[in-house]
Each structure stands twice: as structure tokens, then as C-alpha cells.
N, C-alpha and C positions, 0 to 999 in steps of 0.2 A: 294681593288684595282681592282679586276676583274669586279665588278659592274660598277666602274667608266669607265673602258675601253669599256664595253658594251654600256654605255650611249654615249660615245664619238663617237661610230660607228653607233649609231642609225640613221635611215633615217630621212630626213627632213619631216616636217609636210606636209600633202597632199594638204592643201589649198594654192596653189601657187598664186592664184588670185581670184577675185570675178567674177561671171558671170554677164552679163549685166542685167539679171532679178533682181539681188539683188540691183544694183544701181537704177533700175527703181522702185523697191518697196520702197526704201528709199525716193526717190523723191515724190512718191505717198503720203507718210506720211506728207511731207512738204505741198503738195497741200491740204491735209485734214486740216492742221493747219492754213494756210493763207486764205483759203476760195476762193470763186469763183469771187471775185472782187478785186484781188490783184495779184501782181507778186513778185517774189523774184530774186535777183541777187547775185551770189556768185563769188568771185574773185579768180583767181589762183595766185600762187606766181610768183615773178619776177625772172629772171636769177640772180644768185649770181654774185657779183663783183669779178673780178680777176679770179682765177682758181678754184673757189669753184664748187663742184658737186651739180647739181640741185636736190632738193627734193620738191615735190609738197606740197602745203598748205593742211592741214588736212581736213578742211570742203569741199574744192573743190574735193579732192581725194575721200572723203567719199561718195559724190554724183555722181561722174563720173568715177573714176578710171583712169583719164586721166593725163598724166605726161607732158603735154605741158605748158611751162611758158607763162605768159601774156595772159591768156585765161579768158573767162567769161562764166558763165552759167546763162541763163534766164529761170526761171520757171513761166509759165503763168497760174495762177489759173483759168482764164476764160475759157481756152481751155484744161487745164491740159497737155500742150505740153512743152517739154524740148528742148531748143535751145542752142547750143554751138557756141561761137564766138572765133575763133582761129586766130593767126597771119598767114600771108601767108608764103609760103615756102621760106627759106633762103638756096639756093642751095650751096653757098660757105660754110656756117656753116655745112650743112649736109655732104659735102665732107670731111670736116676737122674733125668733131666730131662724125659723125654718124647721122642717120635720126631721126628727131623729127616730130611727127605728126603735120600737118598743115591744114589750111582751104581747101587745095587742096586734102586732103585725107578724104573727107566727108564719103565715104562708109565705110572705115576702122574705122573711129572714131565712126560712128553710130553703127557698129557691136560690138565695144569694150564697149561702154557706154550705148547703148540702147536709145540714144538721138533721137528726132524726126527730127531735122534739124541741119545743120552745115553751118555757114557763116564765112566770114572774120571778123576780130575784129572791123573794121570800121563800120560795119552794126549795132552794138549795139546802137549807137547814133541815127541812123535812126529809129530803132524800138521804142526807148524811146520817141523820138520826136512825133512819131505817136500816142502814148498813150495820148497825151495832146489834140488831135484834137477832139475826141469824148468824151464828158463829160457825167457823172463824170469820171475823170481819175482814174485808179486803184491805190490803195496804193502800195508802193514799199518797200518790206522787204529787208534789207541789213544787214549782220552781223556787229555789232558794235565791237565785240571782235577782237583783233589783229590776223593777220595771224600766224598760227603755223606751222613751218617747222622743220628743223633739231634741235633737242633738244629744241623745241619751246613751252614749257608749258606756259599757259596763265599768270600765276602769275609772272613768271620770266620775260616774255616779257613785261608785263605792268610795272614792276619795271624798266626795261631798258628804256622804253619810258618816264617814269617820270624823270629819270636822264637826258635824252636828253632835255626835256622841261625845266628843271631847269638850264641848261647851257645857260648863256646869249649869248654865241657865237655860239649856235647851234639852238635848238628849232624847227628843221625840223619836219614835219608831218610824221607819219608812212605811209606805203603803204595803209593800210585800212582806216586811217583817211583822207588821200589825196583823196581817191576814194569817200568817203562820202562828202567831201567838193566840189568836182567837180560835183557830182550829184545835190547838193543843188544849186550851182551857175548856172549850165547849164539848169536845169529843175526845176525852183523854184515852179512851180505849182504842182509838184508831192509830195505827202505826204510820207515821209520816216518813216519806222518803223523798229524795231530791230528784226533781224532774229536769233541772237545768242541764246536767251533762247529756241527757238524751236529746233535748231540743238543740243544744249547741252542736252536737254531732250531725243532726239532721240539717241544720241551717248552714253548715260548713260547705256542703256541696249544693250548688245552685242548679235549679231547673232551667231549661231554655227560656222560659218566660221571665224568670228572675234575671237571667243574664241580659236579656233584651232591655230590661229596665235599668240595670247598672250601666249598660252601654249608652243608653240615652242620658242618664245622669252625668256620665263622663263627657259626652258630647256637649251638653249644656255647660258643664264646668269649664271645658276648653274654650267655648265661645265667650264665657265671662272673663276668663284670663286674657283672651285676645283683645277684648274691649278695654280691659285695664291697661294692657301694654300700649294700646293706641292713645289712651288718655294720659299717659305719663309725661310729665314735664317738670323741670326744676321749679321748686317752690310750691308745687301742689302738695296737699296733705294726703297722707296714706289713706284716710277714710274716703277721699274722693275716688280712689281706685276701687275701694271696697264697694262704694255705691254704684259705680259703673258696672261692676260684675254682678252685683245683686239685681240690678235692673234687668240684665240679660236673663238671669235665672227666672225671674217672674214672667218675663215676656215669652219664655219658652215653656211655661206650664208648671214650674216648680213652686209649690206653696210655701215650703220652708227651706231653711239652710241645713245642710248636713252637719255643719259645725261652724262656729264663728270664724270669719276669715282671719288668716295670719297675713297681714299686709305690712311688711317690715322693710324699711329703708336702712341701708348702712348697718351699723352695729346692732340695731334692733333685732335683726334676723338671728343674731347669736343666741338669743333667748329661746329659740326653738318653737315655743308655743306663745309667742308675743301676740296679744290680741287687742292692745290699746288702740292701735292704728291712728295715733294722734299727732305724729311728727310730720314736719315738712320734708320733702324729698330734696336731696342735695346733689349738686353736680359732682360727678366722679364716683358717686355711690352706686352700689347695686341695690335693686329692690327685689324682694322675694314675696311671691303670693302663693298661698296654699289655701284653696277654697273649692267647695263643691256644694251643689244643692241637694236637698231632700226631694227626690222626684218620685211621687207615688210610693212612698215608704222605702225607697232604695236610694243610695247615695254613691259617691265616688271619693277620690282623694288625689288631687292633682296639684302639682307645684311647678312653678317656673321662676327662674332668676333672670333679670335683665338690667342693663345699665340705665340709670335715670336719664342721661343725656343722649342715649341712643347709640353710643359708640363704646365698644369694649376696649379697655386698655390691653396691652400685650399680656400682662399677667392674668387678667380676668378671662381673656380669650383662651389662653393655654389651659387654665384650670377648668373652665367650662367645657372645653372640648374633651378633656380627660374624663370628667364626670360623665359626659354623654357617651363616650366610648365604653366606659365601664357599664353603663346601663345597657348598651347594645350587647355587650358580652354576657350579661345576665339573661337577656331575652333569648339569645341564641341557644341557651342551655335548658330553658324551661320546657318540659314536656312530661307526659304521664310516665310514671315508673322511676323517675329520678327523685332524689331527696333534695331538700333545700340546701343542705350542706354540700352536696355534690355540685349544685349550681354555683354556690359561692366559691367553692374551691377551684372550680374550672375557670370562673371569671377572674379570680385573683391570679391564677397561673398565667393566663393570657396577658393581663395588664401589668404584671410586675416589671417586665423589661422596659415598658414604656415610661415608667417613673423616671428612670435615669435620663431619658431623652427630653424631658420637659424643659422648655426654654423659658424658665422663670428667673426673675431678678433676685429672689431671696431664697436661701436654702430652707427657710421655714416653710415655704410653699411646697417644696419637694417632700419635706418630712410630713406635711399634712396629707399629701397624696399617698405616701407609704402607710400612714395611719389609717387612711380610708380603706385600703385593701385588707387590713387586718380586722376591721370592724365587721361583726356578724349580723348587723341589723338592717342591711340594705334590702334583703327580702323581708318585708316588714310585717304587716298584720293583715288578717282577712278583712275584706270590705264587702258590705252587703246592705242590710237594713240599718246598720250604723257604720260610721267611718272606721272605728275599731271594732269590727264585728266579732261575734263569738266563734269558738272553735279553734282548733290548733292543727294547721296543715304541716307543721314541721316534724311531727312525731312519726310519720310514715311516708312512703313515696307519694309523690303528687298523683292526683287523679283528675280526670276531666270534670269540669264543673266547679273546681275551686277557683276562687277569685281573691286576689290579694294585691297589695301595693308593692311596687319596687321603687325605692327612693335612695339612690346613691347620694351620699352626703359627705361633706368635707369641712373640717373645722381648722381654723387658723387661730389658735388660742391666744397667741402673743398679740394679735391685732383685734381680737374679739370679732372675727369674721366667720361667717357660716354660709356655705353654698350647697345647693342641691337641686335636683329635679325629681319629680315623682309622677309616676303613671300607674294606672290600675290595669291589671291584666287578668285574663281568664285562661286557665289550662284547657286546651281543646283535645280532641281525640288524637291529633297528630303533632301538637306543639303548643303554641301560645297565641293569643290575640291581645294586642295592646289597644285598649279602647281609645287612647288619646294619641295615636300615631300621627294624626293630622295636625297636632298642635306643634308649632315651631319650637325647636329645642336648641339648635345649633346657633352659635354667634352670628353666622352669616344670614341665616333665616330671620333671626330676631332683628338684626340691624336693618334688613330690607323692609320688614314690617314697620319698624319705627320711622323709617324715612317717609312712609305714607301716613303717619299718624295724624290725628285731628289737631289742627292748629288752634 
């Protein structure tokens, strides 16, 4: 309990923001990729409808750090100059909601972002039209991927867009698709190319400042889950644990959630991405929480399982300890120069003999452990500006600066049960850093924590 309180009082991570030099260095890498006869355009997010709180689109923030909606970034590979196009000042909105940087704040915007020039948003069309006059016109790189904002992982966003497209009474274009359509229609002589693969590759390897923010997001996520564990009791609703964790996120400086919490008691966890969080917790069940904040545009992905009544059954203990041992076997093998497949193969080889030693009451539990070792998804997805971040670390040997989740999981289909733990790790120069190593994971640690829980 004392360690938990010390963690709760720990200062926030130092990297409150990125200096303009880091944004400029990222843009320089884009220039290197598009070449000296091309330009790139990156679109900002729109204002949310209603009373939603604005959060910038990830690619735009990654290259500028600017939180002004309805803005555009033009990267001219011919001159290697960066130009921002911003809406003009809305004095009524500024008086009502607080100042938003506008085209009239060119000096302040330049100091924040390191951009070479700042214009009103209407001037983007003028510059694009001018590119058609002197031939050959430059190629124009634009991200094809959807804008990623609050809880905006690309996979989930694309699924939502597909649902809209399938609705015969809807079918509207997304903001990013509408922008591409306008470019094609207004400037048909310009050749459009996809910028998303370039940005995805750049975002896959994190800088030290990015890693410090993910580390802090992971710390806050762990503190939220610790609070939820302490608040667990029979008869409580899943959403009460969600609320306890969410409070900790806010108290530690996180403005948004990285994704909606999965707070699932008993068989609800079997659904994987269950988010209703509306059931009562029952004695004898396990509860699974998967939750992390959006901390200054970076998030984490952390999961723990624990018994509602604070005491593991013999089977729950055996399976939990097996999952934990497999996680540790993965951690032992992560380092630069090895592939994800080599990590998985090595961990499976180590754990296979232990399956037969499991002291479980049902053979289906042993079969579930065997199936766990054959599953290839335990080294899961990149984590960064979104929980399912862009890029693919599996196609080549690991390199320092890659950040991803490890989430060993076990299904018992006959009983509709699902168990896992999940941590976010960074590949370092010499091995791996587990950002949530402080968070209890073993049955003994969790039982001790729950004995001291709030009554």
C-alpha cells in the first residue's frame, strides 16, 4: 500500500511539450521521403459538433504541435519549407471559450511549430493553383488514412466509415476522404500520392520525448487500475470501477481517455472488447480491466485480471501464474535485432513443458494453456498516439524506440471465460523497458493489495 501511495504522489513526467526543433526534424524526414519535386499536405481536425472538447488529429499534431482546428500544413519538397494555413481569428469565440491561435498570430505560431510561414486558410488554394502554372507540376502527397482524434485508432475508425458507407440513408464522406475528393476535382492536373505509409513509418519509432509521455500515460493507467482494484467488491457495478480509474486519470493531468474502458466481470470479459460496463460484480468471478488515458496526445494499453472477492481459486491462481510466466518469458527475449516471431517462438519453447505441470481441475484448462502458446497475437500492436498505433514492427527485426503491447491471453471457450494481462513496453538499446512493471500482476501481490482495499 505504501508503494502505491508513493506512485500516486509521483510528479508528472517532464516532457510537457515538444520543442519546435523536434517538429522541424520530423518534417525534415518527410522532405527526405517525398523528394525535391513533390509537396505534402496534412489536414487538421475539425471542431467537434455540439459541446465536444477539441483534440487535434494525430498526424497534424505530430508534425506541428498546433491545436488549431480547420488548419492545413503544406510541406514543399522543392524548397524544404513548411507553411501553415490557419483560420482567421474569431473574436466572439475567443471571448466565449478562450483564445485559439489563428492566422493573425503568425509569430506565435512560428515560434511554437518552427514553421517557415503562416497564412490564412484561403491561401492554400492560391498556392495549389500556382503549382499548375510551371510544369511539370509537383506530385502532391496527402494521407489516405482517416484522421485520428479522440480514441481514434485507425482500425476502429475505418470500421465506422465502412458502416456509414453501408447505410443507404447515409454514405457521407469522411473529412479526409472529402479533402481528397476536393483536391482531385479542383486541381485535376496534380498527381496525388499517399503520405500515410511515410508518416506511419516515422511514427513507428518513438523519440525519447515521446517515450517519456507514453511512460507517463502508462503510469497513470496503472494507478487507475490500482484504484479500481481497491474499489472492487461484490455487488458493485462495473461502471463504478470505470469511474474510479477515470478519476485518477483526470487527477494526474490526462484530459481524455485513450479508449473506452473494458471493465468486465465474469463471462463479460469473453467478448474481448466489451464496453457496456453495466453489470454487477459477482462473488467467485474474475474481473478484467483494460484502460488507459490519453495523456498529452499519447496513450498506453494496460490490462489486469483479479477476483471480485479478493481471493483466487486454485484454478484461477494456476492459470494466472501461467499467463504471468509467459509474459515474463516474452520480456526476457525482447531486444533490438530479434524479430517478433523469434520472441514468440522462444517463449513458447520455454513454456511448453510447464503446461503439463499445471495443477488444474479440468483438462479444458490445460488445453486452453496449450492453445495460448500457439496463438501469435501476444506481441500485439504498436502503441503511441493511439492505442492501436500506426506502423508495423513485425516485418523486420526490432529496433530501439519501438513501443508495443504484450498481452498474453487465454480462452476457455467451453465456459466462455477469458483471462489476460497486458503491459506496454519499449525496445531499448540493450533490451526492453516495461512501463507498468510497478503494477501488481501475480495472484499473491493482488490478494495483498485487495486485503487493504477501501471498505
